[in-house]
C-alpha positions in Angstrom: 9.0 1.5 -19.6 7.6 4.5 -17.5 4.8 2.4 -16.0 7.4 0.5 -14.0 10.3 2.8 -13.5 8.4 5.9 -12.5 6.8 4.3 -9.4 10.2 2.8 -8.5 11.8 6.2 -8.8 9.1 8.0 -6.9 9.2 5.5 -4.1 12.9 5.6 -3.9 13.0 9.4 -3.8 10.5 9.5 -0.9 12.6 7.0 1.1 15.9 8.8 0.3 15.0 12.4 1.0 14.4 12.9 4.8 12.9 16.4 4.6 10.3 15.3 2.1 9.5 12.2 4.1 9.1 14.1 7.4 7.2 17.2 6.3 3.6 16.1 6.5 2.2 18.6 4.0 4.8 18.1 1.4 4.7 14.3 1.9 0.9 14.2 1.5 1.0 16.2 -1.7 3.9 14.1 -3.1 2.3 10.8 -2.3 -1.1 11.8 -3.6 0.4 13.1 -6.9 2.5 9.9 -7.1 -0.6 7.7 -6.6 -2.6 9.6 -9.2 0.3 9.6 -11.7 1.0 5.9 -11.4 -2.7 4.9 -11.5 -3.2 7.1 -14.5 -0.2 5.5 -16.2 -1.6 2.1 -15.5 -5.0 2.9 -16.9 -3.5 4.6 -19.9 -1.3 1.6 -20.6 -4.2 -0.8 -20.2 -6.3 1.2 -22.7 -3.5 1.5 -25.3 -3.7 -0.7 -28.4 -0.6 -2.7 -27.6 2.9 -2.7 -26.2 6.0 -4.8 -26.5 9.5 -4.0 -25.3 12.7 -5.8 -24.5 14.4 -4.3 -21.4 17.6 -6.3 -21.6 19.1 -9.6 -22.8 21.1 -11.5 -20.1 21.9 -14.4 -22.5 20.7 -15.7 -25.8 17.7 -17.4 -24.2 17.3 -15.1 -21.1 15.4 -12.0 -22.2 13.7 -9.5 -19.9 10.7 -8.4 -21.9 7.3 -6.8 -21.5 4.1 -7.1 -23.5 0.4 -6.2 -23.1 -2.5 -8.6 -23.5 -6.0 -8.9 -22.2 -4.9 -10.5 -18.9 -2.4 -7.7 -18.4 -5.1 -5.1 -19.0 -7.4 -6.6 -16.4 -4.5 -6.8 -13.8 -3.4 -3.2 -14.4 -6.8 -1.7 -14.1 -7.6 -3.7 -11.0 -4.3 -2.6 -9.4 -4.6 1.0 -10.4 -8.1 1.6 -8.9 -7.6 -0.3 -5.7 -4.1 0.9 -5.1 -5.3 4.5 -5.3 -8.3 4.1 -3.1 -6.3 2.2 -0.4 -3.6 4.9 -0.6 -6.2 7.6 0.1 -7.5 5.6 3.0 -4.0 5.3 4.4 -3.8 9.1 4.7 -6.4 9.0 7.4 -5.3 5.7 8.9 -1.7 6.8 9.4 -2.4 10.5 10.1 -0.7 10.4 13.5 2.1 8.1 12.6 5.4 10.0 12.4 7.0 7.2 10.3 4.3 7.1 7.7 6.7 8.5 5.1 8.5 5.1 5.1 5.2 3.3 4.6 4.2 5.4 1.6 7.7 5.1 0.0 7.5 1.3 0.2 3.8 1.4 -0.9 4.7 3.3 -4.1 7.6 0.9 -4.8 5.5 -2.1 -4.5 3.1 -0.8 -7.1 6.0 -0.6 -9.6 6.8 -4.3 -9.1 3.1 -5.2 -9.4 2.9 -3.5 -12.8 6.0 -5.4 -13.9 4.2 -8.7 -13.0 1.2 -7.7 -15.0 3.2 -6.7 -18.1 5.8 -9.6 -18.1 6.2 -11.1 -21.6 7.8 -14.4 -20.5 8.3 -16.6 -17.6 11.7 -15.4 -16.7 10.6 -11.7 -16.5 7.6 -12.7 -14.5 9.8 -14.6 -12.0 12.2 -11.6 -11.5 9.3 -9.2 -10.8 7.7 -11.9 -8.6 10.7 -12.0 -6.4 11.0 -8.2 -6.3 7.4 -8.1 -5.2 8.2 -10.5 -2.3 11.1 -8.4 -1.1 9.4 -5.0 -1.4 6.0 -6.1 0.0 7.6 -7.8 3.0 8.6 -4.4 4.2 4.9 -3.6 4.6 4.6 -6.4 7.1 7.9 -5.4 8.8 6.7 -1.8 9.0 5.2 -1.7 12.6 8.6 -2.7 14.0 7.3 -4.9 16.7 8.7 -8.4 17.5 5.4 -9.9 16.2 5.7 -8.0 13.0 9.3 -9.1 12.5 8.4 -12.7 13.0 5.4 -12.4 10.6 7.6 -10.7 8.0 10.2 -13.4 8.2 7.6 -16.0 7.9 6.2 -14.3 4.8 9.7 -14.2 3.3 10.4 -17.8 4.0 7.2 -19.1 2.6 7.4 -16.8 -0.5 11.0 -17.4 -1.3 10.6 -21.2 -0.7 7.7 -21.3 -3.1 9.5 -19.2 -5.6 12.4 -21.6 -5.5 10.1 -24.4 -6.6 8.9 -22.2 -9.4 12.5 -21.3 -10.4 13.4 -25.0 -10.5 10.6 -25.5 -13.0 11.7 -22.5 -15.1 15.2 -23.9 -15.4 13.9 -27.2 -16.6 11.3 -25.7 -18.9 13.9 -23.4 -20.5 15.6 -26.5 -21.9 12.4 -27.3 -23.6 11.7 -23.9 -25.1 14.1 -21.0 -25.4 12.7 -17.7 -24.0 9.5 -19.1 -22.5 7.4 -16.3 -24.0 3.7 -16.4 -23.2 1.4 -17.6 -26.0 -2.3 -18.2 -25.5 -2.9 -21.9 -25.4 0.7 -22.8 -24.6 4.1 -22.9 -26.3 5.9 -25.7 -28.0 7.6 -27.8 -25.4 10.2 -30.5 -26.3 9.8 -33.0 -23.6 12.8 -35.0 -24.8 15.0 -32.3 -23.2 13.9 -33.5 -19.7 13.2 -37.1 -20.4 9.4 -37.6 -20.6 5.9 -36.2 -20.3 5.7 -37.5 -16.8 8.7 -35.4 -15.8 7.0 -32.3 -17.3 3.9 -33.0 -15.1 6.0 -33.2 -12.0 7.7 -29.9 -12.9 4.3 -28.2 -13.4 2.9 -29.5 -10.2 6.0 -28.2 -8.2 5.6 -24.8 -9.9 1.9 -24.7 -9.0 2.7 -25.5 -5.4 5.4 -22.9 -5.4 3.3 -20.0 -6.8 0.4 -21.2 -4.6 2.4 -20.0 -1.6 1.8 -16.4 -2.7 -1.9 -17.2 -3.4 -2.3 -18.8 0.1 -3.0 -22.4 -1.2 -2.5 -25.3 1.2 0.1 -26.4 2.3 2.0 -23.1 1.9 -0.8 -20.8 3.3 0.6 -20.3 6.8 2.0 -16.8 6.3 -1.3 -15.1 5.6 -2.9 -15.4 9.1 0.4 -14.4 10.6 1.1 -11.3 8.4 -2.3 -9.7 8.1 -3.1 -9.0 11.8 0.2 -7.2 12.4 0.5 -5.2 9.2 -1.3 -1.8 9.0 -4.8 -2.1 7.5 -3.9 -0.5 4.1 -1.0 -3.0 3.8 -3.3 -5.9 4.7 -5.8 -4.6 2.1 -3.3 -4.7 -0.8 -1.7 -7.9 0.5 -5.0 -9.7 0.6 -6.8 -8.0 -2.3 -4.0 -7.6 -4.8 -0.6 -9.1 -3.9 -1.9 -12.6 -3.5 -3.3 -12.3 -7.1 0.3 -12.2 -8.3 0.4 -15.9 -7.4 -2.9 -16.4 -9.3 -1.5 -14.6 -12.3 1.7 -16.7 -12.2 -0.4 -19.9 -12.2 -2.5 -18.7 -15.1 0.6 -18.0 -17.1 2.1 -21.4 -16.4 -1.0 -23.4 -17.2 -2.6 -21.5 -20.0 0.2 -19.6 -21.6 3.2 -22.0 -21.3 2.2 -25.6 -20.7 -1.3 -25.5 -22.2 -4.5 -26.7 -20.7 -4.6 -29.8 -23.0 -1.3 -31.0 -21.4 -2.8 -31.1 -17.9 -6.4 -32.1 -18.6 -7.3 -35.5 -17.1 -3.9 -35.9 -15.5 -3.0 -36.4 -11.8 -1.8 -32.8 -11.7 -5.2 -31.4 -12.5 -7.0 -33.6 -10.0 -4.4 -32.9 -7.2 -4.6 -29.2 -7.9 -8.4 -29.3 -7.7 -8.2 -31.3 -4.4 -5.8 -28.9 -2.8 -7.9 -26.0 -3.9 -11.0 -27.5 -2.4 -9.2 -28.4 0.8 -8.0 -24.8 1.1 -11.5 -23.4 0.5 -13.1 -25.5 3.2 -10.2 -25.2 5.7 -9.9 -21.4 5.3 -13.6 -20.9 5.8 -13.8 -23.1 8.9 -10.7 -21.5 10.5 -12.2 -18.0 9.7 -15.5 -19.1 11.3 -13.7 -20.1 14.5 -11.3 -17.1 14.7 -12.2 -14.3 17.2 -9.8 -11.7 16.0 -11.2 -9.6 13.2 -8.2 -9.1 10.9 -7.0 -12.7 11.4 -10.6 -13.9 10.5 -10.3 -11.9 7.3 -6.9 -13.4 6.6 -8.3 -16.9 6.8 -11.1 -15.8 4.6 -8.5 -14.8 2.0 -7.0 -18.3 2.2 -10.4 -19.7 1.3 -11.6 -17.2 -1.2 -8.4 -17.1 -3.4 -8.6 -20.8 -3.7 -12.1 -20.3 -5.3 -10.0 -18.7 -8.1 -7.5 -21.6 -8.2 -10.3 -24.2 -8.3 -11.9 -22.4 -11.3 -8.5 -22.4 -13.1 -7.9 -26.1 -12.3 -11.2 -27.1 -14.1 -9.5 -26.2 -17.4 -12.9 -25.3 -18.9 -14.1 -21.9 -20.3 -16.8 -21.5 -17.6 -14.3 -22.3 -14.9 -11.7 -19.9 -16.1 -14.3 -17.2 -16.7 -15.5 -17.6 -13.1 -11.9 -17.5 -11.8 -11.1 -14.3 -13.6 -14.4 -12.7 -12.4 -13.7 -13.8 -8.8 -10.2 -12.5 -9.0 -11.6 -9.0 -9.6 -14.6 -9.2 -7.3 -12.6 -10.7 -4.4 -10.0 -7.9 -4.8 -12.6 -5.2 -4.4 -14.4 -6.8 -1.5 -11.4 -7.9 0.4 -9.7 -4.6 0.1 -12.9 -3.1 1.4 -13.2 -5.5 4.3 -9.6 -4.9 5.6 -10.1 -1.1 5.3 -13.4 -1.3 7.2 -11.6 -3.4 9.8 -8.9 -0.8 10.0 -11.5 1.9 10.5 -13.1 -0.1 13.4 -9.8 -0.7 15.0 -8.6 2.9 14.7 -11.8 4.3 16.2 -12.2 1.8 19.1 -8.6 0.6 19.7 -9.9 -3.0 19.9 -9.2 -6.0 17.6 -11.5 -8.8 18.7 -15.0 -9.3 17.3 -16.6 -9.3 20.7 -15.5 -5.7 21.2 -17.4 -4.4 18.2 -20.9 -5.0 19.4 -23.0 -1.9 18.8 -20.4 -0.5 16.4 -23.0 -0.2 13.6 -24.9 2.5 15.5 -21.8 4.5 16.2 -20.2 3.9 12.7 -23.2 3.2 10.4 -21.4 4.0 7.1 -18.4 1.8 7.8 -20.6 -1.1 9.0 -23.0 -0.8 6.0 -20.0 -1.0 3.7 -18.7 -4.0 5.7 -22.1 -5.6 5.1 -21.9 -5.0 1.4 -18.5 -6.6 1.1 -19.8 -9.6 3.1 -22.7 -10.0 0.8 -20.3 -10.0 -2.1 -18.1 -12.8 -0.7 -21.0 -14.9 0.3 -22.4 -14.6 -3.2 -25.8 -12.9 -2.6 -27.4 -11.3 -5.7 -27.2 -8.6 -7.0 -23.7 -8.3 -5.5 -20.8 -9.3 -7.8 -19.7 -12.4 -6.0 -22.9 -14.2 -7.0 -21.9 -14.0 -10.7 -18.4 -15.4 -10.3 -19.6 -18.2 -8.0 -22.3 -19.1 -10.5 -19.7 -19.6 -13.2 -17.5 -21.5 -10.9 -20.2 -23.9 -10.0 -21.4 -24.2 -13.6 -17.8 -24.9 -14.7 -17.5 -27.7 -12.2 -20.8 -29.3 -13.1 -20.1 -29.1 -16.8 -16.6 -30.5 -16.6 -15.5 -34.1 -17.2 -13.8 -34.4 -13.8 -15.5 -37.4 -12.2 -16.6 -37.1 -8.6 -15.3 -33.5 -8.5 -18.4 -32.5 -10.5 -20.4 -32.8 -7.3 -17.7 -32.4 -4.7 -16.7 -29.0 -6.1 -20.1 -27.3 -5.9 -20.8 -29.0 -2.5 -17.6 -27.5 -1.1 -18.4 -24.1 -2.6 -21.8 -24.2 -1.0 -20.5 -25.2 2.4 -17.9 -22.5 2.2 -20.6 -19.9 1.3 -22.6 -20.9 4.4 -19.5 -20.6 6.6 -18.6 -17.2 5.0 -22.1 -16.0 6.0 -21.4 -17.4 9.4 -18.2 -15.4 9.9 -19.1 -12.2 8.1 -22.7 -11.6 9.0 -22.6 -11.7 12.8 -20.3 -8.6 13.1 -22.9 -6.7 11.1 -25.9 -8.1 13.0 -24.3 -7.5 16.4 -23.0 -4.2 15.2 -26.4 -2.8 14.3 -28.7 -4.5 16.9 -26.6 -4.6 20.1 -26.5 -1.5 22.4 -24.6 1.5 20.9 -21.0 1.9 21.8 -20.3 5.1 23.8 -17.5 7.5 22.8 -17.2 6.0 19.4 -17.8 7.9 16.2 -17.5 7.4 12.4 -14.0 7.5 10.9 -12.9 10.6 9.0 -14.2 11.3 5.4 -10.8 10.4 3.9 -11.3 6.9 5.4 -15.0 6.4 4.7 -15.0 7.7 1.1 -12.9 4.8 -0.3 -15.1 2.4 1.6 -18.2 3.8 0.0 -16.7 3.7 -3.5 -15.6 0.1 -3.0 -19.1 -0.9 -1.7 -20.8 0.8 -4.7 -18.3 -0.9 -7.0 -19.1 -4.3 -5.5 -22.7 -3.8 -6.3 -22.2 -2.2 -9.7 -20.0 -5.0 -10.9 -22.8 -7.5 -10.1 -25.5 -5.4 -11.7 -23.6 -4.4 -14.8 -21.7 -7.6 -15.5 -22.1 -7.9 -19.3 -19.3 -5.5 -20.3 -16.9 -7.3 -18.2 -18.0 -10.7 -19.6 -17.6 -9.3 -23.1 -14.0 -8.3 -22.3 -13.1 -11.6 -20.6 -14.7 -14.0 -23.0 -12.1 -13.5 -25.8 -9.3 -13.9 -23.2 -10.8 -17.3 -22.2 -11.5 -18.3 -25.8 -7.9 -17.6 -26.8 -6.5 -20.2 -24.3 -9.2 -22.9 -24.4 
């Protein structure tokens, strides 16, 4: 399918042809055309009436296959828009980097694996693209070439591959219960006699959720995020935090809602443990972000917290909870991409990385700081910004669910986390605008500020014009619950 192989081919050609990679004018034109083409293909596929294709058959019950459903469409459009905007920002961010051709080659490759994850038709195909994503995206962390980047990249690989191994163990066992493991809304027919009992199935599902939770930054396999993000280039951090972690979320959705079925987990120890781990991660990530003095590392801990909002909504196994989770998956992607790009602009213009060094930055870089404020308002959940809508549904889903003490504990943790989020995202804005102006600092170039403005407007527009998105997501939720 061209949506996958064209980005893989374009990225490989850029990496394999030195003259194209080294000539700045030719490279810029090639990368921009590639980004526009792959984003256009993703949107066109998402808007198409349907798609189903078998790529290859490795065995009778091992089929590599693609299909398109509502969840795929959401994932593809989200990736297409944010990948394009982040790539445009990267032109300005890496303008003086002689090795940027390597970055863009890998960047294009990673998009191909992301589209494969979005369009996977069964659990085996999803796993293969998931591992390909780990291998390709780790190169974005390795890219700076420093010792710190090498250690962070290895840590990312170890956590991701270890988590994927847990998922693979579950896939092997589940394949004995259902040949092919093709996704079906509400779950597929699983023959528990093949593995012994229903209790064994619950153990397998829990191990798989822990495994894919590594990519999503859920405790206890969250440690790679605060190590990888500070060393990676800002555009890499943006897609890692805004989009690539969502691959783990998508994997969890497919396992729970399209293979096992929500009814299988509802009221079990797996559901309650998943909820508990999500809430622990939400609070822990917010607290660590609040205490962190380095800007990009603070935003990394914020991702640890915010992505577990999504996992908590999914663990509720209710329509409102899942709707809030899908909304927050999109809203967080937009806001967190924007925050990391804004951080990259600050660091590029000042050469500093710590929050204390950015006092007065708002007077020197008003557009970037205002966009940073908009993204902060989104993640805190202040209306009319989009984060308010998703957090409303998450809290309503918790209160309306039959989950015992978690009905109150969940909203309480969400509220505490929102206050901490305000505590770690608002001070940079307040100190930026009201502290004395920074000398010899100016606004970033237009190619860097324009994507920030677009993302900030999008964060607001998604909150004001929510109904079309709700109309699109409600049938997806209704099909699985």
